[in-house]
C-alpha angles and dihedrals in degrees: 000000000000123000088251091054091048089055091049090049092051094043091052091050090052092047092053100039098039082084104088090214092061092045091049090050091048093052091046090051094050093044090069089073100025116071092194092056089044089056090047090055090052089059104041134058106231091194088071094052109135131175115240102243117241094003101104125080108246133172106277094007136090128233144098133279131007098271132348128188141176123216136181125250112240115257090239090057099049118112120234110265120215102211094187092059093066121090121220089254091054091050093052094046095049115093119242088247091070096066113119091243093052108035106163137184129190132238123203117195113195116184122209129181094178139032111282121188090190096059094111092054090049093051092048090053092048092049095054095040095047115017097032101039107023103030101044100260095293120170114262146199118212117207118197108207109198126191109168143129097248127064110255137161114174091191089069093054115090109238093210108041114204095020123113116266089254090075100042096092094047118110110044121083093199142052120269126204131178133220120188096204094184093055102028110124105251130186096206092185092064100034121099103277096233094049091044090055092048093049091046090051092051090050092050091063090068101024108024098168094041094051099037095093091051091049094052093044091050091046092053091049092049093049090053093049125085094238121126093248103156102095096040093049089052088051091051093050093049088050094051093044088058096043108038123083113254094253092055100048093087088071092073108025136073115227118274091245094056093050095045095044095046097038095234118157095205145008088258092065092048093050091043091053091050086053089059091060090049090057097253121151109282104209094190130099119253091256093051091047091053090050092054095045095050100034133262121000114217092260094047091048092054090047091049091052092049092049092047092050091050091050090047091054090051091055102251115161114265091237091055092048090052092052095048099040100036091229122127120256089242092057092045090056089058095055 
């Protein structure tokens, strides 16, 4: 995998899991086979999960870590606070986040697509720059989310080789858990359709033929749902077009002729339209349906041009931009 592909892989991960709902679903999925994450879920209220603004490293933005969140402790898990035991100095030094009615902990999600011997140093840096300095020194749990070709579990590697076991847990002021996303047992039929499609797409990068059936199943389920899937499916397709080898791209894309002739922006629209003819639930208004059957509506055309221009500025091949946006190569060259 090239350095450019690694960045695309990481950027896609951030795009998907910056949504607290997707992160909550991912942790809930992994907790089924991880007793530590299961215990974590018994203590925190995932409905209060909120990304720490400006903390994550994004393309074109500064910050630390892949994704960082804060989340409230459940009322049932809060310890009894003895207000009278605090001195005035202690009260003034405590952050507002430590009040009994707002007891928060932090979550750090660090994505890896390859083995990284420096992962502990990275997590330590993220903790101090985000949880310690920006979030009021709240306790944290770091979750390494790995999706790579090789087997790897950094938690099984001793951080201080040669030292007695007594010293192996020294050095990190937070809990660390590990999710092998590429090998995590997943019931795609019961998982949220959008998250299922994203996980299947990430697996396809390293095992295209093994994950193809999950991708197509998740796509069909998403198209039948009432979720607003359009933008995220386009994001997934752009990601796969940049990551899959040329001979494997036909698995996830309609031919250029179909997209250009029908005016579809993505494979999702093409498959969704074929579902109409099969008598499946439409899920679009009459005006939207007319726009898809006859080509671009005015709004969709403007959106396609904006998307194509953004892809052009990022250096995507003209042929790929044409496939994703639905515009002709000639028109893209005029943007």
